[in-house]
Residue frames relative to the residue before (quaternion, step in Angstrom):
aa qw qx qy qz dx dy dz
M 1.0000 0.0000 0.0000 0.0000 0.00 0.00 0.00
S 0.4135 -0.7156 0.5067 0.2453 3.57 -0.82 0.99
N 0.6579 -0.5327 0.3596 0.3925 3.54 -1.23 0.45
S 0.6558 0.5217 -0.3224 0.4403 3.60 0.95 -0.84
I 0.6541 0.4936 -0.3167 0.4778 3.59 0.98 -0.80
F 0.6300 0.5372 -0.3294 0.4540 3.57 1.02 -0.78
L 0.6710 0.4875 -0.2993 0.4717 3.59 0.91 -0.89
L 0.6481 0.5221 -0.3215 0.4517 3.57 0.96 -0.82
S 0.6456 0.5256 -0.3270 0.4471 3.59 1.00 -0.77
L 0.6402 0.5405 -0.3273 0.4370 3.58 1.13 -0.57
V 0.8209 0.2760 -0.1002 0.4898 3.57 0.88 -0.95
E 0.4309 0.7417 -0.4507 0.2472 3.59 1.21 -0.19
E 0.6685 0.5208 -0.3117 0.4298 3.58 0.87 -0.92
K 0.7026 0.4703 -0.2685 0.4616 3.60 0.92 -0.90
L 0.7171 0.4582 -0.2561 0.4585 3.59 1.04 -0.73
L 0.5465 0.6237 -0.3994 0.3909 3.59 1.23 -0.28
V 0.1237 -0.7867 0.6042 0.0284 3.57 -0.82 1.10
A 0.4095 -0.7251 0.4997 0.2383 3.57 -0.72 1.07
P 0.5250 -0.6386 0.4518 0.3352 3.63 -1.01 0.72
T 0.1590 -0.7698 0.6138 0.0732 3.53 -1.18 0.69
N 0.6897 -0.4543 0.3423 0.4480 3.57 -1.29 0.05
R 0.6821 0.4799 -0.2821 0.4742 3.57 1.11 -0.69
V 0.7784 0.1261 -0.0505 0.6129 3.60 1.00 -0.85
K 0.1502 -0.8318 0.5309 0.0614 3.55 -0.11 1.30
N 0.7720 0.2245 -0.1262 0.5811 3.60 1.07 -0.71
S 0.1160 -0.8224 0.5560 0.0328 3.56 0.03 1.31
I 0.6156 -0.5411 0.4191 0.3907 3.55 -1.28 0.36
L 0.4385 -0.7190 0.4815 0.2427 3.57 -0.84 1.02
P 0.6144 -0.5593 0.4015 0.3854 3.61 -1.15 0.54
A 0.6211 0.5466 -0.3489 0.4401 3.60 1.04 -0.72
E 0.6535 0.4963 -0.3164 0.4759 3.60 1.03 -0.73
K 0.6364 0.5230 -0.3313 0.4602 3.59 0.99 -0.77
L 0.6638 0.4895 -0.3021 0.4779 3.58 0.96 -0.84
A 0.6516 0.5303 -0.3182 0.4392 3.59 0.96 -0.84
V 0.6887 0.4688 -0.2939 0.4686 3.59 0.87 -0.88
T 0.6292 0.5267 -0.3385 0.4605 3.60 1.07 -0.65
L 0.6759 0.4742 -0.2959 0.4804 3.58 0.90 -0.88
R 0.6163 0.5334 -0.3432 0.4667 3.58 1.08 -0.67
Y 0.6399 0.5234 -0.3169 0.4649 3.56 1.01 -0.80
L 0.6752 0.4872 -0.2964 0.4678 3.60 0.93 -0.84
A 0.7172 0.4812 -0.2610 0.4311 3.56 0.89 -0.93
T 0.7944 0.3132 -0.1479 0.4989 3.60 1.02 -0.72
G 0.3117 -0.7593 0.5143 0.2485 3.59 1.07 -0.65
E 0.2845 0.7760 -0.5151 0.2269 3.59 1.16 0.49
S 0.5472 -0.5924 0.4720 0.3562 3.54 -1.22 0.47
L 0.6268 -0.5541 0.3901 0.3846 3.56 -1.21 0.46
R 0.6275 0.5282 -0.3472 0.4547 3.58 1.06 -0.62
S 0.6343 0.5118 -0.3320 0.4748 3.59 1.03 -0.70
L 0.6629 0.4875 -0.3047 0.4797 3.59 0.97 -0.80
A 0.5989 0.5705 -0.3611 0.4307 3.58 1.08 -0.65
F 0.6546 0.4920 -0.3133 0.4809 3.61 1.01 -0.75
A 0.6858 0.5032 -0.2918 0.4374 3.59 0.97 -0.83
F 0.7942 0.3044 -0.1401 0.5069 3.59 0.94 -0.89
R 0.3849 -0.7487 0.4641 0.2756 3.60 1.30 -0.01
I 0.4999 0.5891 -0.4522 0.4457 3.53 0.98 0.98
S 0.5650 -0.6124 0.4303 0.3473 3.57 -0.97 0.83
H 0.4883 -0.6771 0.4608 0.3012 3.57 -0.89 0.91
N 0.5934 0.5598 -0.3706 0.4440 3.60 1.16 -0.48
Y 0.7066 0.4409 -0.2601 0.4886 3.56 1.00 -0.82
L 0.5436 0.6319 -0.4012 0.3797 3.60 1.16 -0.47
S 0.6276 0.5374 -0.3486 0.4425 3.59 0.98 -0.73
T 0.6467 0.5036 -0.3154 0.4782 3.59 1.06 -0.73
V 0.6377 0.5308 -0.3194 0.4578 3.58 1.02 -0.84
I 0.6809 0.4838 -0.2927 0.4654 3.58 0.85 -0.95
K 0.6446 0.5330 -0.3244 0.4418 3.58 0.96 -0.84
S 0.7043 0.4573 -0.2726 0.4695 3.59 0.82 -0.95
T 0.6546 0.5144 -0.3208 0.4517 3.59 0.98 -0.78
L 0.6491 0.5084 -0.3191 0.4672 3.59 0.96 -0.81
A 0.6380 0.5294 -0.3317 0.4503 3.59 0.99 -0.78
E 0.6812 0.4731 -0.2920 0.4763 3.60 0.94 -0.85
L 0.6345 0.5234 -0.3345 0.4600 3.59 1.00 -0.76
K 0.6356 0.5274 -0.3328 0.4550 3.57 0.98 -0.79
N 0.6683 0.5141 -0.3089 0.4400 3.60 0.86 -0.92
K 0.7286 0.4356 -0.2372 0.4725 3.57 1.04 -0.77
L 0.7410 0.4601 -0.2401 0.4261 3.60 0.92 -0.88
V 0.6078 0.5952 -0.3677 0.3756 3.60 0.97 -0.79
P 0.6851 0.4638 -0.3298 0.4547 3.70 0.77 -0.78
I 0.6747 0.5012 -0.2990 0.4518 3.60 1.14 -0.54
F 0.8299 0.2554 -0.0908 0.4876 3.57 0.72 -1.09
L 0.7403 0.2212 -0.2036 0.6014 3.62 1.27 -0.03
P 0.0061 0.8537 -0.5204 0.0170 3.59 0.59 1.12
D 0.6968 -0.4349 0.3581 0.4440 3.53 -1.35 0.10
P 0.5310 -0.6533 0.4295 0.3267 3.64 -0.86 0.89
K 0.5796 0.5930 -0.3802 0.4097 3.61 1.14 -0.51
N 0.7005 0.4516 -0.2647 0.4851 3.60 1.19 -0.46
I 0.5586 0.6072 -0.3824 0.4160 3.60 1.28 0.12
D 0.3783 -0.7064 0.5537 0.2265 3.57 -1.02 0.84
F 0.1653 -0.8323 0.5237 0.0757 3.58 0.01 1.28
K 0.5490 0.5808 -0.4155 0.4344 3.61 1.15 -0.29
Q 0.6352 0.5090 -0.3190 0.4855 3.56 1.05 -0.74
K 0.6362 0.5195 -0.3271 0.4673 3.60 1.00 -0.81
S 0.6468 0.5181 -0.3167 0.4614 3.58 1.00 -0.81
A 0.6519 0.5081 -0.3188 0.4640 3.60 0.95 -0.81
E 0.6434 0.5182 -0.3277 0.4584 3.59 1.03 -0.74
F 0.6431 0.5034 -0.3248 0.4770 3.61 1.01 -0.74
S 0.6362 0.5299 -0.3336 0.4508 3.59 1.00 -0.77
Y 0.7018 0.4707 -0.2682 0.4625 3.56 0.94 -0.87
K 0.7807 0.3885 -0.1941 0.4493 3.57 0.69 -1.09
W 0.8264 0.2176 -0.0744 0.5140 3.60 0.95 -0.84
N 0.4479 -0.7495 0.4226 0.2429 3.56 1.27 0.37
F 0.5673 0.5370 -0.4119 0.4691 3.57 0.97 0.88
P 0.2284 -0.8150 0.5162 0.1310 3.62 -0.16 1.24
N 0.8307 0.2384 -0.1882 0.4667 3.54 -1.34 0.43
C 0.5231 0.5959 -0.4347 0.4270 3.59 1.08 0.65
I 0.2171 -0.8089 0.5358 0.1069 3.57 -0.71 1.05
S 0.8034 -0.0873 0.0674 0.5851 3.63 1.14 -0.45
A 0.3218 -0.6834 0.6080 0.2445 3.52 -1.40 0.07
I 0.1979 -0.7973 0.5649 0.0775 3.57 -1.08 0.71
D 0.1707 0.7608 -0.6122 0.1311 3.55 -1.07 0.78
G 0.3562 -0.7307 0.5443 0.2072 3.55 -1.32 0.28
K 0.1586 -0.7702 0.6119 0.0851 3.54 -1.23 0.58
H 0.3100 -0.7281 0.5817 0.1883 3.56 -0.98 0.88
V 0.1982 -0.7736 0.5955 0.0874 3.57 -0.61 1.19
R 0.3674 -0.7664 0.4864 0.2029 3.59 -0.50 1.19
I 0.0017 -0.7907 0.6111 -0.0362 3.56 -0.93 0.98
R 0.5384 -0.5481 0.5063 0.3917 3.54 -1.37 0.08
S 0.5846 -0.6112 0.3993 0.3540 3.56 -1.00 0.79
P 0.3670 -0.7314 0.5244 0.2356 3.64 -0.65 1.02
S 0.5889 -0.5908 0.4197 0.3578 3.56 -1.14 0.61
N 0.8672 0.0739 -0.0754 0.4867 3.54 -1.12 0.83
S 0.4364 0.7086 -0.4509 0.3227 3.60 1.08 0.69
G 0.3730 -0.7417 0.4881 0.2693 3.59 1.21 -0.19
T 0.7342 -0.3751 0.3057 0.4763 3.55 -0.86 -1.02
L 0.2986 0.7869 -0.5001 0.2039 3.61 1.22 0.31
F 0.7764 0.3377 -0.1708 0.5039 3.58 0.90 -0.90
H 0.5372 0.6247 -0.4083 0.3931 3.62 1.26 0.02
N 0.1799 -0.8262 0.5291 0.0716 3.59 -0.54 1.16
Y 0.7111 -0.4712 0.3252 0.4082 3.55 -1.35 0.11
K 0.6281 0.5225 -0.3400 0.4657 3.61 1.24 -0.24
D 0.4991 -0.7094 0.3784 0.3231 3.55 1.36 0.24
F 0.6693 0.3722 -0.3870 0.5135 3.57 0.82 1.01
Y 0.5574 -0.6189 0.4458 0.3279 3.57 -1.27 0.33
S 0.0833 0.8236 -0.5489 0.1159 3.56 -0.84 0.94
I 0.2605 -0.6698 0.6626 0.2109 3.47 -1.50 0.20
V 0.3830 -0.7639 0.4822 0.1932 3.57 -0.89 0.97
L 0.1548 -0.7304 0.6601 0.0825 3.52 -1.11 0.91
L 0.0638 -0.7821 0.6199 -0.0022 3.58 -0.52 1.22
A 0.0261 0.8464 -0.5226 0.0992 3.57 -0.50 1.19
M 0.2503 -0.6961 0.6496 0.1755 3.49 -1.30 0.61
V 0.1213 -0.8174 0.5632 -0.0058 3.57 -0.74 1.14
D 0.3580 -0.7338 0.5329 0.2222 3.59 -1.00 0.79
A 0.7476 -0.4258 0.2767 0.4281 3.57 -1.31 0.00
N 0.6986 0.4501 -0.2611 0.4911 3.60 1.23 -0.40
Y 0.5555 -0.6419 0.3623 0.3849 3.60 1.26 0.46
K 0.4862 0.6427 -0.4533 0.3809 3.59 1.13 0.52
F 0.4572 -0.6723 0.5098 0.2812 3.57 -1.07 0.78
I 0.2539 -0.7723 0.5688 0.1247 3.56 -0.87 1.03
V 0.7752 -0.0540 0.0946 0.6223 3.56 0.77 -1.12
V 0.0492 -0.7969 0.6020 0.0130 3.57 -0.97 0.83
D 0.1446 -0.7342 0.6547 0.1068 3.52 -1.30 0.54
I 0.0328 -0.8306 0.5516 -0.0698 3.57 -0.53 1.22
G 0.7218 0.4818 -0.3308 0.3708 3.53 -1.12 0.69
S 0.4857 0.6612 -0.4525 0.3494 3.62 1.20 0.00
F 0.5848 -0.5978 0.4261 0.3451 3.54 -1.20 0.58
G 0.5937 -0.6158 0.3993 0.3300 3.53 -1.12 0.71
K 0.6323 0.5559 -0.3438 0.4159 3.61 1.09 -0.57
E 0.6048 0.5689 -0.3586 0.4266 3.62 1.21 -0.33
G 0.4256 -0.6982 0.5221 0.2424 3.55 -1.21 0.57
D 0.6859 -0.4934 0.3379 0.4147 3.56 -1.28 0.39
S 0.6716 0.5100 -0.3098 0.4393 3.59 0.88 -0.92
G 0.6732 0.4910 -0.3028 0.4626 3.61 0.91 -0.86
I 0.6389 0.5150 -0.3223 0.4719 3.57 1.01 -0.79
F 0.6467 0.5283 -0.3155 0.4506 3.55 0.99 -0.87
L 0.6806 0.5096 -0.3015 0.4316 3.58 0.87 -0.91
K 0.7378 0.4047 -0.2415 0.4832 3.62 1.01 -0.69
S 0.5710 0.6144 -0.3797 0.3902 3.61 1.22 -0.31
D 0.6326 -0.5294 0.4036 0.3959 3.56 -1.27 0.35
M 0.6436 0.5199 -0.3334 0.4520 3.59 0.95 -0.82
G 0.6652 0.5067 -0.3077 0.4540 3.59 0.96 -0.84
Q 0.6531 0.5093 -0.3131 0.4648 3.57 0.95 -0.84
N 0.6627 0.5009 -0.3112 0.4616 3.59 0.95 -0.81
I 0.6568 0.5053 -0.3150 0.4627 3.59 1.01 -0.79
L 0.7128 0.4594 -0.2679 0.4572 3.58 0.81 -0.97
N 0.7179 0.4251 -0.2478 0.4924 3.61 1.13 -0.59
G 0.5233 -0.6775 0.3918 0.3371 3.58 1.28 0.13
K 0.5483 0.6257 -0.3934 0.3914 3.61 1.16 0.49
F 0.4590 0.7215 -0.4275 0.2932 3.59 1.25 0.15
G 0.4793 -0.6851 0.4322 0.3377 3.60 1.14 -0.46
F 0.1868 0.7905 -0.5573 0.1723 3.57 0.96 0.82
P 0.5166 -0.6125 0.4849 0.3505 3.61 -1.09 0.60
E 0.6383 -0.5289 0.3928 0.3982 3.54 -1.27 0.32
Q 0.6144 -0.5504 0.4147 0.3842 3.55 -1.21 0.52
C 0.0267 -0.7957 0.6050 -0.0132 3.55 -1.10 0.70
K 0.6420 -0.5385 0.3862 0.3856 3.55 -1.29 0.29
L 0.4359 -0.6592 0.5462 0.2775 3.51 -1.15 0.68
P 0.5811 -0.6057 0.3986 0.3697 3.62 -1.01 0.68
G 0.8223 0.2070 -0.1739 0.5007 3.55 -0.97 0.91
S 0.7403 0.3214 -0.2032 0.5545 3.59 1.23 0.31
D 0.4372 -0.6815 0.5232 0.2659 3.52 -1.28 0.44
K 0.5134 0.6586 -0.4115 0.3652 3.59 1.27 -0.04
I 0.3163 -0.7515 0.5570 0.1583 3.54 -0.99 0.93
A 0.0307 -0.8037 0.5935 -0.0286 3.58 -0.90 0.96
P 0.4987 -0.6444 0.4813 0.3232 3.62 -1.12 0.56
H 0.5274 -0.5779 0.4982 0.3738 3.56 -1.29 0.20
V 0.1650 -0.8282 0.5356 0.0059 3.54 -0.91 0.98
I 0.3075 -0.6682 0.6383 0.2269 3.48 -1.50 0.15
V 0.2619 -0.7782 0.5519 0.1456 3.60 -0.83 0.93
G 0.0351 0.7928 -0.6058 0.0570 3.55 -1.08 0.83
D 0.5985 -0.5582 0.4200 0.3922 3.56 -1.28 0.00
E 0.7578 -0.4222 0.2663 0.4202 3.55 -1.33 -0.06
A 0.5515 0.6272 -0.3994 0.3781 3.62 1.20 -0.18
F 0.6817 0.5052 -0.2898 0.4427 3.60 1.17 -0.50
R 0.5724 -0.6064 0.4519 0.3169 3.50 -1.33 0.40
L 0.4216 -0.6904 0.5293 0.2557 3.57 -0.90 0.95
H 0.0617 0.7981 -0.5850 0.1300 3.55 -0.74 1.14
T 0.7065 -0.4388 0.3298 0.4468 3.56 -1.29 0.18
H 0.7883 0.2743 -0.1352 0.5340 3.59 1.01 -0.81
I 0.6919 0.3989 -0.2823 0.5315 3.62 1.22 0.24
L 0.0992 -0.7995 0.5919 0.0235 3.56 -0.73 1.09
K 0.0291 -0.7638 0.6446 0.0175 3.54 -1.12 0.76
P 0.6175 -0.5858 0.3613 0.3809 3.63 -1.10 0.45
Y 0.5625 -0.5362 0.4968 0.3863 3.50 -1.36 0.25
T 0.6017 -0.5577 0.4189 0.3892 3.56 -1.17 0.47
R 0.6107 -0.5928 0.3821 0.3601 3.57 -1.07 0.68
K 0.6075 0.5806 -0.3577 0.4074 3.57 1.02 -0.78
F 0.7296 0.4091 -0.2418 0.4918 3.59 0.83 -0.98
A 0.6159 0.5590 -0.3560 0.4259 3.61 1.07 -0.64
R 0.6185 0.5473 -0.3514 0.4410 3.59 1.07 -0.63
E 0.7276 0.4345 -0.2308 0.4781 3.57 1.09 -0.74
N 0.7566 0.3106 -0.1716 0.5493 3.59 1.20 -0.39
P 0.3577 -0.7687 0.4836 0.2175 3.65 -0.33 1.16
S 0.6408 0.5317 -0.3466 0.4319 3.62 0.98 -0.73
E 0.6477 0.4916 -0.3196 0.4864 3.60 1.06 -0.67
A 0.6192 0.5320 -0.3438 0.4641 3.59 1.08 -0.65
V 0.6321 0.5165 -0.3272 0.4761 3.59 1.04 -0.74
F 0.6358 0.5176 -0.3303 0.4677 3.58 0.98 -0.82
N 0.6521 0.5129 -0.3189 0.4583 3.60 0.91 -0.89
Y 0.6365 0.5328 -0.3242 0.4537 3.57 1.01 -0.78
R 0.6849 0.4769 -0.2896 0.4688 3.57 0.86 -0.97
L 0.6529 0.5051 -0.3194 0.4654 3.60 0.98 -0.79
S 0.6510 0.5164 -0.3220 0.4537 3.60 0.97 -0.79
C 0.6111 0.5483 -0.3483 0.4522 3.57 1.07 -0.69
A 0.6918 0.4539 -0.2738 0.4903 3.58 1.01 -0.82
R 0.6885 0.5155 -0.2884 0.4207 3.57 0.97 -0.86
R 0.5693 0.6359 -0.3816 0.3548 3.59 1.14 -0.49
V 0.4974 0.6535 -0.4432 0.3592 3.63 1.19 -0.24
T 0.6155 0.5395 -0.3639 0.4446 3.62 1.09 -0.58
E 0.6504 0.5042 -0.3168 0.4716 3.58 0.94 -0.85
N 0.6585 0.5042 -0.3100 0.4649 3.57 0.97 -0.81
A 0.6461 0.5254 -0.3203 0.4517 3.58 1.00 -0.84
F 0.6658 0.4822 -0.3057 0.4805 3.58 0.95 -0.84
G 0.6428 0.5261 -0.3263 0.4512 3.58 1.01 -0.75
L 0.6626 0.4895 -0.2987 0.4818 3.57 0.99 -0.83
L 0.6124 0.5500 -0.3455 0.4506 3.58 1.06 -0.74
S 0.6915 0.4626 -0.2750 0.4820 3.60 0.92 -0.89
Q 0.6442 0.5339 -0.3301 0.4371 3.58 1.04 -0.70
I 0.6828 0.4640 -0.2819 0.4889 3.58 1.05 -0.73
F 0.7777 0.2202 -0.1045 0.5795 3.57 0.91 -0.95
R 0.2209 -0.8355 0.4942 0.0948 3.56 0.00 1.33
I 0.4233 0.6934 -0.4725 0.3419 3.58 1.25 0.03
F 0.6510 0.5332 -0.3113 0.4417 3.60 1.17 -0.58
Y 0.5856 0.5882 -0.3753 0.4125 3.61 1.24 -0.09
Q 0.7631 0.2515 -0.1605 0.5733 3.59 1.25 0.04
P 0.6247 -0.5278 0.3858 0.4270 3.63 -1.15 0.33
I 0.3426 -0.7420 0.5446 0.1887 3.58 -0.86 0.99
N 0.1806 -0.8118 0.5526 0.0552 3.55 -0.63 1.18
L 0.4218 0.6529 -0.5113 0.3666 3.56 0.39 1.32
E 0.6517 -0.4640 0.3965 0.4503 3.55 -1.31 0.02
T 0.6086 -0.5966 0.3749 0.3649 3.57 -1.07 0.70
T 0.6370 0.5184 -0.3426 0.4562 3.62 1.01 -0.69
T 0.6492 0.4989 -0.3121 0.4819 3.58 1.07 -0.73
I 0.6193 0.5327 -0.3425 0.4641 3.59 1.06 -0.68
D 0.6082 0.5404 -0.3482 0.4657 3.58 1.05 -0.73
D 0.6567 0.4934 -0.3065 0.4810 3.60 0.92 -0.90
L 0.6274 0.5500 -0.3314 0.4405 3.58 0.99 -0.84
I 0.6764 0.4790 -0.3011 0.4716 3.60 0.90 -0.88
W 0.6198 0.5362 -0.3416 0.4601 3.59 0.99 -0.78
V 0.6872 0.4911 -0.2872 0.4517 3.57 0.85 -0.99
T 0.6717 0.4909 -0.3172 0.4552 3.61 0.87 -0.85
C 0.6241 0.5201 -0.3510 0.4655 3.62 1.02 -0.66
C 0.6565 0.4998 -0.3090 0.4731 3.60 0.98 -0.82
L 0.6620 0.4946 -0.3070 0.4721 3.59 0.93 -0.89
R 0.6119 0.5433 -0.3438 0.4606 3.58 1.07 -0.70
N 0.6552 0.4930 -0.3085 0.4822 3.60 0.96 -0.80
M 0.6360 0.5335 -0.3288 0.4504 3.58 1.00 -0.80
L 0.6784 0.4754 -0.2895 0.4795 3.58 0.90 -0.90
R 0.6500 0.5198 -0.3226 0.4508 3.58 1.01 -0.79
E 0.6290 0.5279 -0.3370 0.4605 3.60 1.00 -0.75
G 0.6493 0.5109 -0.3160 0.4664 3.56 1.01 -0.79
Y 0.6510 0.5131 -0.3119 0.4643 3.57 1.03 -0.80
L 0.6723 0.4941 -0.3005 0.4621 3.58 0.92 -0.88
E 0.6450 0.5138 -0.3239 0.4637 3.57 1.03 -0.75
K 0.6631 0.5090 -0.2994 0.4600 3.57 1.04 -0.80
N 0.7782 0.2699 -0.1308 0.5517 3.57 1.06 -0.81
K 0.1583 0.8311 -0.5161 0.1336 3.54 1.02 0.82
Q 0.1055 -0.7882 0.6058 0.0226 3.54 -0.99 0.99
P 0.6281 -0.5220 0.3945 0.4212 3.59 -1.17 0.41
F 0.4283 -0.7207 0.4853 0.2482 3.54 -0.88 0.96
F 0.4241 -0.7096 0.5192 0.2169 3.52 -1.09 0.84
D 0.2669 -0.7602 0.5740 0.1460 3.56 -0.85 0.99
Y 0.2991 -0.8007 0.4949 0.1564 3.55 -0.26 1.29
D 0.6346 0.5682 -0.3403 0.3981 3.60 1.08 -0.63
T 0.7605 0.3714 -0.2013 0.4931 3.60 1.11 -0.54
E 0.7838 0.2204 -0.1296 0.5659 3.60 1.15 -0.42
Q 0.4740 -0.6460 0.5152 0.3041 3.54 -1.28 0.40
P 0.4532 -0.7061 0.4665 0.2800 3.62 -0.83 0.89
P 0.5391 -0.6070 0.4591 0.3608 3.58 -1.16 0.49
P 0.5351 -0.6326 0.4391 0.3474 3.61 -1.04 0.62
T 0.2690 -0.7375 0.5943 0.1749 3.55 -1.23 0.51
D 0.1792 -0.8065 0.5586 0.0732 3.58 -1.06 0.67
N 0.4307 0.6834 -0.4724 0.3526 3.54 1.01 0.85
L 0.0153 0.7948 -0.6051 0.0427 3.56 -1.00 0.85
M 0.1027 -0.7824 0.6134 0.0326 3.52 -0.88 1.00
P 0.5425 -0.6199 0.4394 0.3583 3.63 -1.02 0.64
L 0.4383 -0.7102 0.4980 0.2356 3.55 -1.09 0.77
S 0.5085 -0.6566 0.4728 0.2945 3.55 -1.23 0.50
H 0.6700 -0.4750 0.3760 0.4290 3.56 -1.33 0.06
C 0.5343 -0.6680 0.4298 0.2891 3.55 -1.15 0.67
G 0.2003 0.7615 -0.6025 0.1307 3.53 -1.32 0.40
G 0.6353 0.5508 -0.3828 0.3826 3.58 -1.27 -0.01
F 0.4337 -0.6733 0.5401 0.2585 3.54 -1.38 -0.15
S 0.2420 -0.7683 0.5798 0.1222 3.57 -1.26 0.32
N 0.1938 -0.7527 0.6059 0.1694 3.55 -1.34 0.15
L 0.7079 -0.4951 0.3021 0.4031 3.56 -1.27 0.40
A 0.6462 0.5291 -0.3321 0.4384 3.59 0.92 -0.85
G 0.6284 0.5398 -0.3345 0.4492 3.58 1.04 -0.72
F 0.6322 0.5198 -0.3292 0.4709 3.59 1.02 -0.77
E 0.6607 0.5141 -0.3145 0.4475 3.58 0.92 -0.85
V 0.6602 0.4947 -0.3124 0.4709 3.59 0.94 -0.84
R 0.6581 0.5055 -0.3199 0.4572 3.60 0.93 -0.84
N 0.6529 0.5019 -0.3200 0.4684 3.61 0.96 -0.77
L 0.6052 0.5536 -0.3507 0.4520 3.56 1.12 -0.65
F 0.6645 0.4764 -0.2974 0.4931 3.59 0.92 -0.85
K 0.6234 0.5536 -0.3404 0.4347 3.59 1.00 -0.80
E 0.6569 0.5113 -0.3102 0.4591 3.59 0.95 -0.87
I 0.6599 0.5045 -0.3138 0.4600 3.59 0.96 -0.80
F 0.6788 0.4901 -0.2982 0.4585 3.56 0.92 -0.88
């Protein structure tokens, strides 16, 4: 079954409108889905889509809004399931093989989605980059798939503040996220917890690692090596966001919709991105690497680090030093 047929089967019943005396030939669900996907993939204006699909541009906004809402309700349980149902040991093995970072289950980062300034919003959506945005905070696995996302925060907020108030952040900091049990690091008898890697904006924690500051890394080669290995693992978030924008060109321009509809749009694009990625991985499936029996190949990727911020605790320092010694 093709992806378009699969999506249509999910929302066809809800989008079907029975004919009335006033509107005898209503717009078909397939047309509503097609115009919505066209809007996401190209970012065309509603007036341009109106000429292409012969639908009033005033009614197109209603069609896109309702279709995105139905797609979100159907796709989120399938492609963004509850973290409690995710096999994080498998995610950790994939990070060890592909990005040479053991005991890592995901990488975390935020993206500012550019929008048109909402009416009477003041500076709530105005970010430090001097444009209006809604924040997408996402955890990404080694295959560039979104694991957990938090959508809808104001653009003026920072990644660390959004993380601390989000459900994912509260579950991680309170130990309710479902991390696997601690295990030995490869080539060592030392036991370490499973972690999430992020940039300098996040808070150092037992289960969250961030790089050492550049000043100290320049003077300490072991800290520089740790920063390199962490950056190699953390770059999956940048790649995931880049692929998301490349597939859905709507993110290349300010989105001129209601904020609630924009939230649905981001949810749907993240789910569709996971769906396409699963199809790609299944098509190009390779033998899985067993990290416990073989040594992983080295990686030579490095991405620049972000500006510093956030807070730390003693346990986080101890875990980071443990990884530094192993590396």
